[in-house]
Structure formats: structure tokens, C-alpha cells
VOGU-3710 file (C-alpha; in Angstrom, 3 decimals, decimal comma):
1> mippivytce> -0,304/92,218/16,897  -1,080/89,227/14,705  -0,602/85,869/16,497  2,217/83,905/14,784  -0,073/80,890/14,331  -2,047/82,836/11,717  0,927/82,676/9,332  0,968/78,856/9,273  -2,728/77,938/9,393  -3,171/75,267/6,719
11> slislnlydv> -6,983/75,422/6,674  -7,329/79,215/6,454  -9,184/80,264/3,283  -9,958/83,967/3,865  -8,042/86,550/5,921  -9,481/89,994/6,692  -7,271/92,286/8,795  -8,587/95,652/9,961  -6,762/98,273/12,031  -3,959/95,981/13,192
21> ylpnpefvsl> -0,168/95,991/13,247  1,498/93,598/10,808  5,148/92,806/11,689  7,660/91,205/9,344  6,934/87,472/9,710  9,710/84,965/10,059  7,872/82,379/7,983  4,574/82,264/6,042  2,834/79,106/4,810  -0,860/79,461/3,992
31> pslkvivldk> -1,503/76,763/1,382  -5,305/77,212/1,302  -5,615/81,001/1,543  -7,502/82,492/-1,426  -8,690/85,895/-0,177  -6,782/88,643/1,682  -8,204/92,018/2,749  -5,872/94,514/4,445  -7,692/97,625/5,686  -5,979/100,333/7,757
41> velesslaie> -3,115/97,970/8,459  0,136/99,253/9,970  3,145/97,502/8,423  6,541/97,102/9,995  7,872/97,443/6,443  6,922/96,489/2,907  8,442/93,076/3,625  5,425/92,261/5,825  2,940/92,364/2,957  5,341/90,912/0,385
51> mlisgcpvle> 6,093/87,839/2,530  2,401/87,377/3,239  1,609/87,313/-0,476  4,519/85,026/-1,363  3,417/82,494/1,270  -0,021/82,045/-0,358  0,411/79,803/-3,440  -3,326/79,742/-4,325  -4,176/83,394/-3,562  -6,913/84,663/-5,894
61> sltvkmints> -8,084/87,993/-4,462  -6,063/90,729/-2,713  -7,501/94,001/-1,415  -5,218/96,632/0,108  -6,827/99,709/1,688  -4,993/102,575/3,373  -1,927/100,656/4,550  0,652/102,589/6,549  4,061/102,336/8,192  5,584/104,299/11,021
71> yglesfqvcs> 8,411/105,561/8,824  6,490/106,109/5,593  6,067/103,501/2,893  8,082/104,068/-0,289  7,059/100,986/-2,266  5,634/97,511/-2,122  5,368/94,611/-4,553  2,454/92,374/-5,432  4,014/89,263/-6,951  1,765/86,224/-7,343
81> qsllrfthes> 1,415/83,483/-9,934  -2,179/82,723/-8,875  -3,723/86,169/-8,246  -6,878/86,948/-10,266  -8,153/90,160/-8,614  -6,234/93,050/-7,061  -7,688/96,189/-5,466  -5,659/99,101/-4,112  -7,615/101,914/-2,476  -6,673/104,848/-0,316
91> ymglvdrsrf> -8,466/108,074/0,525  -6,170/110,095/2,748  -5,922/113,686/3,974  -3,352/116,229/2,921  -0,840/115,200/5,580  -0,937/111,567/4,501  -0,678/112,540/0,855  2,573/114,354/1,491  3,977/111,340/3,358  3,153/109,015/0,460
101> aflavfidap> 4,127/111,455/-2,277  6,498/108,981/-3,925  4,837/105,639/-3,209  5,458/103,062/-5,938  3,448/99,868/-6,433  4,887/97,033/-8,545  2,399/94,421/-9,813  3,585/91,127/-11,276  0,613/88,771/-11,557  0,450/87,041/-14,965
111> rleylrlrdk> -3,053/85,592/-14,318  -4,561/88,880/-13,124  -8,003/89,523/-14,657  -9,421/92,397/-12,585  -7,582/95,501/-11,375  -9,089/98,288/-9,266  -6,896/101,281/-8,430  -8,490/104,083/-6,407  -5,556/105,960/-4,930  -4,564/109,532/-5,742
121> rtanytiknp> -1,446/109,560/-3,575  0,522/106,792/-5,353  3,130/108,228/-7,695  3,964/105,137/-9,716  2,167/101,974/-10,755  4,132/99,372/-12,697  2,220/96,487/-14,251  4,262/93,529/-15,470  2,797/90,617/-17,447  -0,660/92,180/-18,021
131> gslvevdiev> -1,703/89,765/-20,774  -4,658/88,273/-18,857  -6,092/91,608/-17,716  -9,756/91,961/-18,715  -11,311/94,637/-16,503  -9,943/97,769/-14,794  -11,469/100,415/-12,542  -9,045/103,301/-12,144  -8,999/106,624/-10,350  -5,330/107,549/-10,104
141> vfnlwfkrkf> -3,447/110,792/-10,766  0,133/109,605/-10,163  0,678/112,114/-7,366  -0,294/115,000/-9,667  -2,785/116,704/-7,354  -3,504/120,280/-6,308  -0,488/122,431/-7,257  1,446/119,503/-8,721  0,497/119,479/-12,397  1,652/117,416/-15,320
151> dpndlpkrhm> 5,023/118,691/-16,537  5,836/117,790/-20,178  9,528/118,173/-19,348  9,364/115,543/-16,601  10,596/112,637/-18,716  10,568/109,994/-15,917  6,911/110,798/-15,217  6,057/110,621/-18,909  7,839/107,284/-19,179  5,955/105,947/-16,149
161> irnfldgisc> 2,552/107,036/-17,522  3,346/105,495/-20,912  4,266/102,170/-19,293  1,086/102,247/-17,185  -1,119/102,897/-20,219  0,626/100,116/-22,136  -0,035/97,838/-19,159  -3,800/98,380/-19,250  -4,179/98,682/-23,024  -5,285/95,040/-23,407
171> vkdmiissst> -8,455/95,318/-21,260  -12,010/94,796/-22,539  -13,969/96,667/-19,843  -12,846/99,941/-18,282  -14,180/102,304/-15,647  -12,163/105,505/-15,444  -12,495/108,761/-13,517  -12,290/112,178/-15,130  -9,285/113,009/-12,917  -7,353/110,127/-14,496
181> leiiydysrc> -8,656/111,068/-17,922  -7,350/114,584/-17,378  -3,823/113,269/-16,767  -4,084/111,110/-19,882  -5,269/114,111/-21,882  -2,341/116,250/-20,703  0,016/113,384/-21,515  -1,499/113,013/-25,013  -0,501/116,582/-25,834  3,172/115,552/-25,855
191> eqlplfrnis> 3,030/111,822/-26,690  0,691/109,608/-28,682  -1,627/107,389/-26,672  -1,482/103,614/-27,146  -4,431/101,960/-28,846  -6,921/100,220/-26,577  -7,990/97,763/-29,259  -9,879/95,377/-26,985  -12,075/97,848/-25,125  -15,745/97,264/-25,894
201> flrveftnyr> -17,232/98,834/-22,741  -16,171/102,140/-21,181  -17,653/104,041/-18,261  -16,398/107,543/-17,406  -17,195/109,125/-14,040  -17,015/112,910/-14,384  -16,173/115,065/-11,380  -15,233/118,109/-13,459  -16,281/119,695/-16,730  -13,284/119,233/-19,025
211> wemlpifles> -15,209/117,264/-21,617  -12,610/117,962/-24,305  -10,661/115,079/-22,749  -13,213/112,530/-23,926  -12,846/112,615/-27,758  -9,061/112,266/-27,499  -9,398/109,081/-25,463  -12,253/107,694/-27,558  -10,060/107,912/-30,637  -7,721/105,425/-28,936
221> cpnlkslvlg> -10,570/102,890/-28,544  -11,264/101,817/-32,151  -13,580/98,924/-31,190  -15,605/100,565/-28,430  -19,276/99,536/-28,534  -20,834/100,783/-25,273  -20,170/104,058/-23,445  -21,662/105,118/-20,115  -21,207/108,634/-18,710  -21,838/109,372/-15,054
231> frlrpredga> -21,681/112,644/-13,132  -20,868/112,827/-9,445  -21,326/116,611/-9,322  -23,952/118,893/-10,732  -22,482/120,721/-13,725  -22,818/124,484/-14,048  -23,402/126,494/-17,151  -20,442/128,764/-16,464  -16,959/127,409/-16,980  -18,024/124,072/-18,476
241> silpgprrfl> -15,992/122,914/-21,453  -17,808/121,933/-24,613  -16,672/118,977/-26,663  -14,699/119,968/-29,768  -15,140/118,140/-33,035  -13,227/114,861/-33,221  -10,464/114,239/-35,694  -12,132/110,943/-36,604  -15,709/109,698/-36,523  -16,746/107,172/-33,874
251> tsleyvkivk> -17,119/104,199/-36,193  -17,726/101,379/-33,687  -19,869/103,021/-30,992  -23,375/101,494/-30,775  -24,718/102,421/-27,321  -24,398/105,587/-25,239  -25,985/106,105/-21,840  -25,876/109,257/-19,706  -26,848/107,668/-16,435  -27,025/110,349/-13,760
261> pmaaeaseir> -29,373/113,308/-14,054  -27,783/116,713/-14,358  -29,153/119,869/-12,853  -32,065/121,425/-14,739  -30,101/124,603/-15,356  -27,476/122,587/-17,260  -29,861/121,438/-19,984  -27,991/123,292/-22,742  -24,729/121,607/-21,778  -26,531/118,275/-21,775
271> lklvsyflgn> -27,857/118,867/-25,275  -24,424/119,727/-26,611  -23,104/116,491/-25,155  -25,897/114,529/-26,826  -25,312/116,427/-30,080  -21,678/115,352/-30,079  -22,549/111,655/-30,044  -25,472/111,878/-32,460  -23,412/113,902/-34,921  -20,238/111,830/-34,861
281> stilknltlf> -21,247/108,173/-34,343  -21,685/106,387/-37,662  -23,458/103,209/-36,452  -24,996/104,370/-33,172  -28,077/102,256/-32,345  -29,418/104,007/-29,288  -28,664/106,821/-26,893  -30,300/106,840/-23,462  -30,603/110,104/-21,595  -31,737/110,343/-17,973
291> lgnfrekees> -33,396/113,733/-17,576  -34,018/113,664/-13,828  -36,528/115,960/-12,143  -37,968/118,332/-14,726  -41,308/120,017/-14,956  -43,490/118,843/-17,791  -43,081/122,106/-19,697  -39,263/122,065/-19,340  -39,120/118,455/-20,408  -41,198/119,233/-23,484
301> vivkklltip> -38,748/121,967/-24,514  -35,786/119,605/-24,162  -37,502/116,902/-26,199  -38,243/119,367/-29,012  -34,607/120,441/-29,093  -33,454/116,818/-29,150  -35,594/116,198/-32,219  -33,765/118,950/-34,111  -30,287/117,476/-33,508  -28,981/115,817/-36,710
311> rlstscqvfi> -28,017/112,148/-36,478  -25,184/110,633/-38,474  -26,639/107,164/-37,911  -30,063/106,876/-39,523  -31,004/103,884/-37,353  -30,242/105,569/-34,018  -32,998/105,773/-31,426  -32,989/108,229/-28,500  -34,547/107,097/-25,222  -35,442/109,725/-22,634
321> i> -35,974/108,574/-19,050
//
């Protein structure tokens, strides 16, 4: 239990609660509190976290990890006029996922600059007043996991995804997982994606091999300058999707970096990925490829193949590390 005096401590600047029970407070007044971290916190109800936030007039950073309630949390709101950074993370098992199958998070923070969402169990994120948002880091699937797939006939889900994409469309820097990109790709097959006009930096973390998702999203980023691709798993030759030709050239992309080494046996897939960018980027300046652990002879073969790939941008340089 949290001592009641914590809720009225005038000098408190940072509050980090781990593995505790948070009841509904009668009154909250924390005039100096700027940072809150809630990790494995058991809530009496959503009112506990909402009152805590509302009682912090200068709150700048809020991190919520794996919160829980005894009855199952359906929703909670993050409403703050001062909040600059918000992180919501949760990595739960199958049982917990079923309990939180319809969790909804409402965010109303007009000064919010940084948003990190790493939660595959939350079904709905609503972002209000996103005009100040600059950077996002997202790995969400809107409760579409395992046997639950995107249904084009589910109009409420489509409407929710559209509103979410509109809410983050103003950002400049984005980190996105391939699982989220897959949902966006499925959504794009029935509705047009919004334009992400401000994005200049994009990093995609691939955990699967559906690379056909990437060109569709890149077409919605008309001013993208830097692209970083990372791979958490070793790709296999069998079953890996190859990038189709884009409907439009990549006219703003200047830098591409493939940061994590792939398995040696996936060299052909790697070359096709490189070929896509070299063949479709009109002003590309450099492409950096991390080869990883290759024997000298294997590396020589890859380099020779790279030299044969045509480049749309005559000034593009390829760096092999």
C-alpha cells in the first residue's frame, strides 16, 4: 500500500513505483512532481492512475509498464497539459492478453513530444491534440495477434486505426516494428494511408520477412531522408518475401543503413533488398551494409555482385562493413 502522505508531498520531484498496490486516492497534490514510473503496479481502478496524473500540474514524463487490476482494466486516460514524454509498455503471457483484449488508452497531452508504445495487448489507442508530437517508437498490433487477424469488414477497427495513424502523422522521427507495419499494410489494402509529410528519419525493426509492407509505407513518407533497417531474427531463404517494385520512385531518400548482420545463407535476400533501394532511390547518397561474419571468399563474391547492381542515383556510394 502507498502511504497517503506520498500523494501530498510538495517537494517530491520523481516517483518510481514497482510491484505495489495503488488504491484510489482521496486527494492528490504533487506540485513539484515531474517524473512518474509505474511498473507492475496493481490499480484499484483506472481512477487511481487518472487522479495521480491530474494532481501533477508540472508532470513531464510518464512511464506505465504492465499495470493491472484485480477485475481487469478496460481503459485508462492520460490527460495532462504539461506532459512531454509518455511510454506505455507491456509484455504479457497469453492469459494476460486475453484479460486485456479490449483495453483502450486515451491520450490527451497537447505538449507531448515523445511517445513510446510497446504493447501488443491494447486494442485501442486514441491520441487527441497531437500537434507537438515529434518522435514515436511503436510496436502495437491493436489486439490483432495470433488467430485474430485484420478484418476489412470490421469498420470500428478500421476507424480506430485510421484515427491512430492520423494522430502520429505529424512526427519527424519514427521507430516502428514490422508487426505494426504489417497491420498498416493490411489496412492500406482497403483504405488509403495518411501522408507522413514530416518524417525525415525512419527505423524499421523486422521480426518477420514480409518486406512487401515496406514500399507501401515509404510511399506515404514523401520527405523521408534517412532509413535504418534492423533485424531481430535471422532471415531464411525459404518463405521470405521479396520487395515488389514501387508505384513511385523514392525521391527524397538520401541515406539507407542495414544495421544488423543477416545470416550468411541469406546473402541473396540481402542483395535483393539492396537492389531495391539502389534501383528506386533517385537522390540516394550512400547505402551502408553490415555484412557480419563472412569468410573472405564469401565476402568477395557478395562485393562483386553488389558492383553489378544498377544505381538510379549516379552519386550514390555503397559502404560495406
